[in-house]
N, C-alpha and C positions, 0 to 999 in steps of 0.2 A: 212422239219425245224420244230421244236418244237415251243411251244407256247411263253417259255421264252428265244428266241433266235431273232435274228434280225441281218440280212446280209446286206452287201451292196456290191452289183455286178456290174463291169463294163463291157464291151464288150473285155476285156481283159482278163474276167473268173477270175478274184483275189476275195477270200472272206475272209470274215473277221468275225468271229461271237463272242458275247459277251452276258453279259447277258441283257435281254429285260428292257429296260430303261424308262415306259411310259410318265413320264415328258418331257424327252430328245425327245423323238421321236415328241408328240404333236409340240413342239419348230421347231423341224426339218420342220415338214410339212410346218408350219406356215412360216418359211423362205423359203422353197421352193415355194412356192406361191406366196409369197409378196416380195420379195429379189430379184430384179436381180442377177444373178450372173453371173461375167466377161467370156466372152470366153478364154481360153488360155491350157494350158498343161492339166488343170484337165479336159479336155475334150477331147485333142488329136483328135479332128476332128470324135469322134466318140459320143456314146447313153452313157448317164449315168441314172443308174437306181436306187432309193432307194426302198425299199419294206419290210413289215413286216406284220403280220398276219391281222394287223388292216387297214393298209394304202400301199399304191403302186402309184410313182411319179415317170414319164418316163420324162425325158428332154431331147429337141432336142439340138443340139451344135446353131441352131439359136435363142436361148432362149427361146421357147416356151415351156411349162409344161403342164403337161397332168395327172390328178389323177384319177385312177382307181375306178370305181363304184362298191361301197359296199365295198373298199378295196381289189378287185381283183387286182392282179397283171397280167394278161393278159387282162383284160381291160384296165389298163394302156400301156399295149403295142399296143394293137388294136389301140387306138388313136394316137399313136404316127403313126403306119403303115399307118393310113389314112393321116394322116398330112404328112409324107415324099412321100406318093402317090400323094397327091394333090399339093402339095407345089414343086415339082419334085425335090426332096433331092436326087438323085440316088445313090450317094455315100455312103449314112446310110445303103443302102439295103441288103447289104452283111452283114453288123455288127448286122443289126436287123434278117435277117435270122441264123445266128448263134444263137444269144438268143433264138427266139424261139425255136431253136432245143437242146440246152442244157435243157430247162427248160422243154421240152416234149412238147410243146404247136404247136396245129395246125395253120399253117399260114392262116391270113383271104382270102378271096374270092376276090382275085383281080378283076375279070371279073365282078362281083357286083357292085366294086367299078367305075370300066370303064362305067357300064351301066347308076348308079347313076350318072355319070359325063355328060354322052349323053342324059339323062334325064334332067336336070339342063340346058344344052345349048341349051333346044330345046323350054326352055320356057321364054316368056318375060322376061325382066330385070325391077324388081320393086325397085324402089328407097326408101329408107329408111323414112319414114314418122316422121317428127321431132315432137316433143312433145310442145305443145304450154300452157302456164299457165300464167294467167293473175292475177294483185295484185286488188283488190276490187278498183272501182273507187271513191268511197264517201268514202273509208277506214272502211268500215262495218257498215259505217251511213245508216239508212234509209231502209223501206221495198220495193220491187217491188210491182210496184203497176199496173204494166201493164206489163206483158209480151210478147216475142216476139212471133207473130201471133195471137194475141189477137184482138177480133172485126172484126172479116173479114167483117161484115156487112157496120159497118160506115166505115171503109176504101175503099171500095169498090167502092166509091163514087169518091175515090183519085184514081182508078186504080192500088190499090194494093189487095194483097192475105190478107194481115192483118196487125198489126203493126211492121212495119221494124224493130226497136231497142230493149233498156231493159229499163223503166222507173223505178227509183227511187224515192220515196217520201221524198224529205230532203227539210230542210228551206232553205230560199234564204242566202247565204252567207256560205255554205257550202263547204269546199274544194273539189275542184275536182283534183285529180289526175292522170297520166299517166299509164296506166295499164300496161305498157310492155316498155323497151327501143325501143328508136327509132327519129325520126325527125320529127319534127313540119313543115307540108305540108302547113296547111294554119290556120290563126288566125284572126277573124274577124266577121262582117254580113254575114250571112251564105248567102244573096241576090247577095253577089260578088263570090260566088264558085258554080260550078253547081253540083258538088256531097253533100252538104247542103242544098241549096234552103234558100228563105227568110222565110218559115215557123220554121228553126232553130235558127233562132233571131241571137244573139252574140254565136258563136260557135268554136270550133277547130277542126282539122282534122289531127291525126299523124300518119305516116308511118313507118311501121314495117320489120324486115325481120327475121326469125327464121328459119335456117337454110334453107330449099329450099321453104318455106315458106313465102308470103307477101302478106301484109295486110294491109289496114288502120283502124283506131278506131277513131269515132267523138263524138263529147262530144255537146250538145246542149241546148238551153235555159240557158244560163250562164249570170250572172249580171257583170262579172268583169273577163277579161283574163292577165294574167300574162305572157305569150309567144310570140314570135313572128315569121314567116314564118322561116324556115334553122336551127331554133335551136334546138340543140340536148338534148334531154331529157332521164333521167333512168326511170325506173320504180318506182313510190312512187313520183315522183315530181309534185309539184303542178302547175296545167295550170292555174287554174282560179278558180270562183266562181260561187256554185249553183245561178240559179235564175228563173227568170219567162218568158225571153226574147222572141220573136216571136210571132208564132200561140200555146199560152198553155193556159189550164184553172186554172193553178196554179204553186205555184212552183214547181221544179222538173229536175232531169238530165233526159234526155235521152241519152241514151250510144247505140253506134252501132258499129258493125265490118262489114267491107268492103274485103274480099277477092279479090285479084287480083292472075289474072290465067298467068300460064305459059308463054305466048304470050306477057303479059304486060298490057291485057286488062280485064275489069272486065263482069259480065253476067247481066247486067241490066235489063234483062228482063226475071230474076227469080220469079216474082210476088212481090217482095220484093225491089224493086230497086238494085239489086245487096248483098243485105244486109244478115248477115248470122247469127242464135241467137247466141249470144256472152256468153249466163248462163253456158255452159259446160266447158267455157275457165276459167271462175272464180270459177271451184272448185277445191278443193283442189289436186294439182297434176296437175291439167288442163287435157287435153286430145289430142289423137294425132289428127294430121291436115290433111285434107281432101281437096284437090283442087277439087273445083266445074266443072262440066263436061263442056265443052266447049258448049254452046248453039247453036239451029240451025242459029240465027243472033246474033251476036255479036253487043255489042254498047258501045259508053264510051272508056274511056283511062285512063291511069294513070294521 
């Protein structure tokens, strides 16, 4: 086929050639990739294949579309072949074989695909990790005055490996917001909740679920609370005002992240009372969630 021609082939073998129209081709490719095309008489239970010297799109009757790599027609067909092999679309096998034969392409190695399937089956299933992203708890105000893990010598006296949260230096009365959608699990004096403790002063604990990830975020040393237990909050909702309540040397917000294991418990003996560094989740785009390993001795509960 010459570079100035464009052909549309179906498994019935019909060919209609016409002068190459580049803008039309681009529009056709975009439609094939983004616009669902209803099944029906246009498919007749067979494959549909659009190609030119610049692009190739193979379409399965189930609606799956495959764009050939580098404009290669064989690449598009190979992707469709692999799709039919893995999805059990056996009724397309004859139609695809005829297309390969007509175009002079060798058939893909079915034995290799079978070996790949066996290899995948032997590997343990790894669930997709959700991406967790936080809004800033003080809406960008204040600098980090004490990062997670800092001052290990001082916190050793409290039985910790280091600072178990993120301190943000903001003045009393600075709005503090929920970093993620969730439900308020606790709001009040920290002495009344085992996860917060007396040193947290006026504080709040919010439970979150993002895909398979489940965790709590804690906000300590507040001067005022605007939420109550059981209240549903959205990311950015004000839950209180910063302050210096509890055990503290001055105004700031102590922000912490507490992951929950798949069994519903918390790894409270990780050296930080089950806390994890929240800083990566405050970066633009957040980061993928890693569930902490189950410790030798499980403690605590949700």
